[in-house]
ChimeraX commands (.cxc) that place a marker at each C-alpha (Angstrom):
marker #1 position 70.91,79.49,171.20 radius 0.5
marker #1 position 67.18,80.14,172.08 radius 0.5
marker #1 position 65.16,78.05,174.79 radius 0.5
marker #1 position 63.31,76.40,171.42 radius 0.5
marker #1 position 66.55,75.56,170.07 radius 0.5
marker #1 position 67.70,73.79,173.22 radius 0.5
marker #1 position 64.24,72.02,173.65 radius 0.5
marker #1 position 64.53,71.01,169.76 radius 0.5
marker #1 position 68.05,69.69,170.84 radius 0.5
marker #1 position 67.35,67.92,173.70 radius 0.5
marker #1 position 64.26,66.16,171.79 radius 0.5
marker #1 position 66.60,65.60,168.89 radius 0.5
marker #1 position 64.19,67.24,166.52 radius 0.5
marker #1 position 65.51,68.04,163.12 radius 0.5
marker #1 position 64.34,71.34,161.86 radius 0.5
marker #1 position 64.00,73.54,158.74 radius 0.5
marker #1 position 63.22,77.33,158.07 radius 0.5
marker #1 position 61.12,78.29,155.18 radius 0.5
marker #1 position 60.08,82.12,154.64 radius 0.5
marker #1 position 61.00,83.14,158.15 radius 0.5
marker #1 position 59.10,80.04,159.93 radius 0.5
marker #1 position 60.62,77.02,161.67 radius 0.5
marker #1 position 59.15,73.71,160.51 radius 0.5
marker #1 position 59.96,70.55,163.24 radius 0.5
marker #1 position 60.86,68.12,160.64 radius 0.5
marker #1 position 63.58,67.48,157.85 radius 0.5
marker #1 position 62.20,65.24,155.41 radius 0.5
marker #1 position 63.39,63.05,152.67 radius 0.5
marker #1 position 62.99,65.92,150.01 radius 0.5
marker #1 position 65.13,68.05,152.23 radius 0.5
marker #1 position 68.00,65.80,152.49 radius 0.5
marker #1 position 67.38,65.37,148.64 radius 0.5
marker #1 position 67.78,69.21,148.16 radius 0.5
marker #1 position 70.96,68.98,150.16 radius 0.5
marker #1 position 72.36,66.41,148.14 radius 0.5
marker #1 position 71.40,68.02,144.63 radius 0.5
marker #1 position 73.13,70.84,145.89 radius 0.5
marker #1 position 76.57,68.90,146.92 radius 0.5
marker #1 position 76.27,67.29,143.80 radius 0.5
marker #1 position 76.24,70.56,141.54 radius 0.5
marker #1 position 79.88,71.96,143.56 radius 0.5
marker #1 position 83.09,70.28,143.38 radius 0.5
marker #1 position 85.13,72.96,145.77 radius 0.5
marker #1 position 84.73,73.84,149.34 radius 0.5
marker #1 position 86.43,75.55,151.93 radius 0.5
marker #1 position 87.52,73.57,154.99 radius 0.5
marker #1 position 88.62,74.65,158.56 radius 0.5
marker #1 position 90.78,72.27,160.76 radius 0.5
marker #1 position 92.90,72.61,163.89 radius 0.5
marker #1 position 94.89,70.41,165.80 radius 0.5
marker #1 position 93.97,71.56,169.34 radius 0.5
marker #1 position 91.01,74.04,170.64 radius 0.5
marker #1 position 93.86,76.64,171.45 radius 0.5
marker #1 position 95.21,76.58,168.08 radius 0.5
marker #1 position 94.26,79.02,165.38 radius 0.5
marker #1 position 91.92,77.49,162.57 radius 0.5
marker #1 position 93.64,76.43,159.13 radius 0.5
marker #1 position 91.53,76.71,156.26 radius 0.5
marker #1 position 91.99,75.42,152.57 radius 0.5
marker #1 position 90.20,75.15,149.56 radius 0.5
marker #1 position 89.71,71.52,148.97 radius 0.5
marker #1 position 87.92,69.44,145.82 radius 0.5
marker #1 position 85.51,67.26,147.19 radius 0.5
marker #1 position 82.70,64.29,146.06 radius 0.5
marker #1 position 79.79,62.98,148.27 radius 0.5
marker #1 position 77.98,59.98,148.72 radius 0.5
marker #1 position 74.22,59.18,148.92 radius 0.5
marker #1 position 74.47,59.64,152.89 radius 0.5
marker #1 position 75.59,63.09,152.59 radius 0.5
marker #1 position 79.19,61.99,153.48 radius 0.5
marker #1 position 82.06,64.21,151.77 radius 0.5
marker #1 position 85.63,63.19,150.60 radius 0.5
marker #1 position 88.64,64.84,149.85 radius 0.5
marker #1 position 92.23,64.04,148.81 radius 0.5
marker #1 position 95.15,65.81,150.14 radius 0.5
marker #1 position 98.98,65.09,150.79 radius 0.5
marker #1 position 99.95,63.38,153.73 radius 0.5
marker #1 position 102.27,66.22,154.58 radius 0.5
marker #1 position 99.51,68.86,154.43 radius 0.5
marker #1 position 98.71,71.08,157.44 radius 0.5
marker #1 position 95.13,69.74,157.07 radius 0.5
marker #1 position 96.22,66.28,157.31 radius 0.5
marker #1 position 98.40,66.83,160.00 radius 0.5
marker #1 position 95.48,68.47,162.11 radius 0.5
marker #1 position 92.93,65.87,161.23 radius 0.5
marker #1 position 95.36,63.18,162.67 radius 0.5
marker #1 position 95.33,64.97,166.08 radius 0.5
marker #1 position 91.57,66.31,165.94 radius 0.5
marker #1 position 88.79,64.69,163.72 radius 0.5
marker #1 position 86.49,67.91,163.92 radius 0.5
marker #1 position 86.15,69.79,160.48 radius 0.5
marker #1 position 83.98,72.47,159.00 radius 0.5
marker #1 position 83.32,73.10,155.51 radius 0.5
marker #1 position 81.73,75.76,153.41 radius 0.5
marker #1 position 80.16,75.09,150.24 radius 0.5
marker #1 position 78.59,77.38,147.37 radius 0.5
marker #1 position 80.65,80.54,146.98 radius 0.5
marker #1 position 78.61,81.89,143.96 radius 0.5
marker #1 position 77.13,85.15,144.04 radius 0.5
marker #1 position 74.65,84.33,141.13 radius 0.5
marker #1 position 73.39,81.66,142.91 radius 0.5
marker #1 position 73.03,82.96,146.44 radius 0.5
marker #1 position 73.17,79.66,148.32 radius 0.5
marker #1 position 75.21,78.22,150.56 radius 0.5
marker #1 position 76.07,74.86,152.67 radius 0.5
marker #1 position 77.64,75.07,155.97 radius 0.5
marker #1 position 78.67,71.50,156.90 radius 0.5
marker #1 position 80.56,70.23,160.47 radius 0.5
marker #1 position 81.51,66.99,160.98 radius 0.5
marker #1 position 84.22,64.14,161.67 radius 0.5
marker #1 position 87.03,63.54,159.07 radius 0.5
marker #1 position 88.57,59.85,159.00 radius 0.5
marker #1 position 91.55,58.54,156.74 radius 0.5
marker #1 position 90.44,56.14,154.21 radius 0.5
marker #1 position 92.68,52.91,154.67 radius 0.5
marker #1 position 90.88,50.18,153.24 radius 0.5
marker #1 position 91.84,49.46,149.70 radius 0.5
marker #1 position 88.08,48.89,148.50 radius 0.5
marker #1 position 87.25,52.37,150.12 radius 0.5
marker #1 position 89.81,53.92,148.49 radius 0.5
marker #1 position 89.04,52.84,144.88 radius 0.5
marker #1 position 85.33,53.72,145.57 radius 0.5
marker #1 position 86.47,57.31,146.65 radius 0.5
marker #1 position 88.60,57.42,143.34 radius 0.5
marker #1 position 85.90,56.27,141.13 radius 0.5
marker #1 position 83.59,58.78,142.81 radius 0.5
marker #1 position 86.15,61.78,142.00 radius 0.5
marker #1 position 86.42,60.62,138.42 radius 0.5
marker #1 position 82.64,60.56,137.92 radius 0.5
marker #1 position 81.92,64.08,139.11 radius 0.5
marker #1 position 84.82,65.12,136.73 radius 0.5
marker #1 position 86.27,66.71,139.54 radius 0.5
marker #1 position 89.64,69.14,139.65 radius 0.5
marker #1 position 91.32,66.05,141.36 radius 0.5
marker #1 position 92.91,64.72,138.16 radius 0.5
marker #1 position 93.67,60.66,138.27 radius 0.5
marker #1 position 97.29,61.72,138.42 radius 0.5
marker #1 position 96.89,63.34,141.70 radius 0.5
marker #1 position 94.89,60.81,142.99 radius 0.5
marker #1 position 97.79,58.33,142.40 radius 0.5
marker #1 position 100.68,60.36,143.94 radius 0.5
marker #1 position 102.49,58.57,146.63 radius 0.5
marker #1 position 101.90,60.84,149.15 radius 0.5
marker #1 position 98.00,61.20,148.25 radius 0.5
marker #1 position 95.53,60.19,151.36 radius 0.5
marker #1 position 91.67,60.44,151.16 radius 0.5
marker #1 position 89.38,61.29,154.18 radius 0.5
marker #1 position 85.84,60.71,154.49 radius 0.5
marker #1 position 83.88,63.43,156.34 radius 0.5
marker #1 position 80.75,62.31,158.24 radius 0.5
marker #1 position 78.22,64.92,158.90 radius 0.5
marker #1 position 77.37,66.19,162.39 radius 0.5
marker #1 position 75.45,69.54,161.24 radius 0.5
marker #1 position 74.19,70.66,157.92 radius 0.5
marker #1 position 72.71,73.99,157.23 radius 0.5
marker #1 position 71.69,74.48,153.88 radius 0.5
marker #1 position 70.86,78.24,153.13 radius 0.5
marker #1 position 69.18,79.79,150.04 radius 0.5
marker #1 position 68.50,83.45,149.41 radius 0.5
marker #1 position 66.85,84.07,146.09 radius 0.5
marker #1 position 66.71,87.43,144.50 radius 0.5
marker #1 position 63.71,89.26,145.66 radius 0.5
marker #1 position 62.44,86.81,148.16 radius 0.5
marker #1 position 61.67,88.44,151.72 radius 0.5
marker #1 position 63.11,85.62,153.73 radius 0.5
marker #1 position 65.68,82.73,152.89 radius 0.5
marker #1 position 65.08,79.26,152.83 radius 0.5
marker #1 position 66.90,77.21,155.22 radius 0.5
marker #1 position 67.70,73.31,156.08 radius 0.5
marker #1 position 69.12,72.24,159.09 radius 0.5
marker #1 position 69.83,68.86,159.86 radius 0.5
marker #1 position 71.88,67.31,162.99 radius 0.5
marker #1 position 73.16,64.08,162.61 radius 0.5
marker link #1:1,2 radius 0.2
marker link #1:2,3 radius 0.2
marker link #1:3,4 radius 0.2
marker link #1:4,5 radius 0.2
marker link #1:5,6 radius 0.2
marker link #1:6,7 radius 0.2
marker link #1:7,8 radius 0.2
marker link #1:8,9 radius 0.2
marker link #1:9,10 radius 0.2
marker link #1:10,11 radius 0.2
marker link #1:11,12 radius 0.2
marker link #1:12,13 radius 0.2
marker link #1:13,14 radius 0.2
marker link #1:14,15 radius 0.2
marker link #1:15,16 radius 0.2
marker link #1:16,17 radius 0.2
marker link #1:17,18 radius 0.2
marker link #1:18,19 radius 0.2
marker link #1:19,20 radius 0.2
marker link #1:20,21 radius 0.2
marker link #1:21,22 radius 0.2
marker link #1:22,23 radius 0.2
marker link #1:23,24 radius 0.2
marker link #1:24,25 radius 0.2
marker link #1:25,26 radius 0.2
marker link #1:26,27 radius 0.2
marker link #1:27,28 radius 0.2
marker link #1:28,29 radius 0.2
marker link #1:29,30 radius 0.2
marker link #1:30,31 radius 0.2
marker link #1:31,32 radius 0.2
marker link #1:32,33 radius 0.2
marker link #1:33,34 radius 0.2
marker link #1:34,35 radius 0.2
marker link #1:35,36 radius 0.2
marker link #1:36,37 radius 0.2
marker link #1:37,38 radius 0.2
marker link #1:38,39 radius 0.2
marker link #1:39,40 radius 0.2
marker link #1:40,41 radius 0.2
marker link #1:41,42 radius 0.2
marker link #1:42,43 radius 0.2
marker link #1:43,44 radius 0.2
marker link #1:44,45 radius 0.2
marker link #1:45,46 radius 0.2
marker link #1:46,47 radius 0.2
marker link #1:47,48 radius 0.2
marker link #1:48,49 radius 0.2
marker link #1:49,50 radius 0.2
marker link #1:50,51 radius 0.2
marker link #1:51,52 radius 0.2
marker link #1:52,53 radius 0.2
marker link #1:53,54 radius 0.2
marker link #1:54,55 radius 0.2
marker link #1:55,56 radius 0.2
marker link #1:56,57 radius 0.2
marker link #1:57,58 radius 0.2
marker link #1:58,59 radius 0.2
marker link #1:59,60 radius 0.2
marker link #1:60,61 radius 0.2
marker link #1:61,62 radius 0.2
marker link #1:62,63 radius 0.2
marker link #1:63,64 radius 0.2
marker link #1:64,65 radius 0.2
marker link #1:65,66 radius 0.2
marker link #1:66,67 radius 0.2
marker link #1:67,68 radius 0.2
marker link #1:68,69 radius 0.2
marker link #1:69,70 radius 0.2
marker link #1:70,71 radius 0.2
marker link #1:71,72 radius 0.2
marker link #1:72,73 radius 0.2
marker link #1:73,74 radius 0.2
marker link #1:74,75 radius 0.2
marker link #1:75,76 radius 0.2
marker link #1:76,77 radius 0.2
marker link #1:77,78 radius 0.2
marker link #1:78,79 radius 0.2
marker link #1:79,80 radius 0.2
marker link #1:80,81 radius 0.2
marker link #1:81,82 radius 0.2
marker link #1:82,83 radius 0.2
marker link #1:83,84 radius 0.2
marker link #1:84,85 radius 0.2
marker link #1:85,86 radius 0.2
marker link #1:86,87 radius 0.2
marker link #1:87,88 radius 0.2
marker link #1:88,89 radius 0.2
marker link #1:89,90 radius 0.2
marker link #1:90,91 radius 0.2
marker link #1:91,92 radius 0.2
marker link #1:92,93 radius 0.2
marker link #1:93,94 radius 0.2
marker link #1:94,95 radius 0.2
marker link #1:95,96 radius 0.2
marker link #1:96,97 radius 0.2
marker link #1:97,98 radius 0.2
marker link #1:98,99 radius 0.2
marker link #1:99,100 radius 0.2
marker link #1:100,101 radius 0.2
marker link #1:101,102 radius 0.2
marker link #1:102,103 radius 0.2
marker link #1:103,104 radius 0.2
marker link #1:104,105 radius 0.2
marker link #1:105,106 radius 0.2
marker link #1:106,107 radius 0.2
marker link #1:107,108 radius 0.2
marker link #1:108,109 radius 0.2
marker link #1:109,110 radius 0.2
marker link #1:110,111 radius 0.2
marker link #1:111,112 radius 0.2
marker link #1:112,113 radius 0.2
marker link #1:113,114 radius 0.2
marker link #1:114,115 radius 0.2
marker link #1:115,116 radius 0.2
marker link #1:116,117 radius 0.2
marker link #1:117,118 radius 0.2
marker link #1:118,119 radius 0.2
marker link #1:119,120 radius 0.2
marker link #1:120,121 radius 0.2
marker link #1:121,122 radius 0.2
marker link #1:122,123 radius 0.2
marker link #1:123,124 radius 0.2
marker link #1:124,125 radius 0.2
marker link #1:125,126 radius 0.2
marker link #1:126,127 radius 0.2
marker link #1:127,128 radius 0.2
marker link #1:128,129 radius 0.2
marker link #1:129,130 radius 0.2
marker link #1:130,131 radius 0.2
marker link #1:131,132 radius 0.2
marker link #1:132,133 radius 0.2
marker link #1:133,134 radius 0.2
marker link #1:134,135 radius 0.2
marker link #1:135,136 radius 0.2
marker link #1:136,137 radius 0.2
marker link #1:137,138 radius 0.2
marker link #1:138,139 radius 0.2
marker link #1:139,140 radius 0.2
marker link #1:140,141 radius 0.2
marker link #1:141,142 radius 0.2
marker link #1:142,143 radius 0.2
marker link #1:143,144 radius 0.2
marker link #1:144,145 radius 0.2
marker link #1:145,146 radius 0.2
marker link #1:146,147 radius 0.2
marker link #1:147,148 radius 0.2
marker link #1:148,149 radius 0.2
marker link #1:149,150 radius 0.2
marker link #1:150,151 radius 0.2
marker link #1:151,152 radius 0.2
marker link #1:152,153 radius 0.2
marker link #1:153,154 radius 0.2
marker link #1:154,155 radius 0.2
marker link #1:155,156 radius 0.2
marker link #1:156,157 radius 0.2
marker link #1:157,158 radius 0.2
marker link #1:158,159 radius 0.2
marker link #1:159,160 radius 0.2
marker link #1:160,161 radius 0.2
marker link #1:161,162 radius 0.2
marker link #1:162,163 radius 0.2
marker link #1:163,164 radius 0.2
marker link #1:164,165 radius 0.2
marker link #1:165,166 radius 0.2
marker link #1:166,167 radius 0.2
marker link #1:167,168 radius 0.2
marker link #1:168,169 radius 0.2
marker link #1:169,170 radius 0.2
marker link #1:170,171 radius 0.2
marker link #1:171,172 radius 0.2
marker link #1:172,173 radius 0.2
view
């Protein structure tokens, strides 16, 4: 972390990088670009761990998103990721694994299990509207639980072919 990174963090300044240059603010158009990227993807790799001294556990998940850049995923209440998140809510994700696109999104946040019936039904509707690999039958399994991941940090990186520098948007919440 550079001195400028520390200063920006203390000041709470949002930043982005375009063509190797830092810009101080992240505007609505940047959040829109991140939102569009999330809407165009259905799978992510997540990492969780129950304690700081435990090795992280990674898994491929299907996800959906809302307009606030929160993510939602479904899993079995008996899965390792669910058990880890019950003990420690910290989670990280990587979205964008396509070499042709050359764009990726790193996402850190906190995960909470959805308990309220209205939130659960709204989340299921998001999965069905996105044509997610998570099928209606899977959403209705008795061991299914749903998590909302609230972002604490996001970095979107795009490396177009032939470009001298990549385009990055970094958002701290």
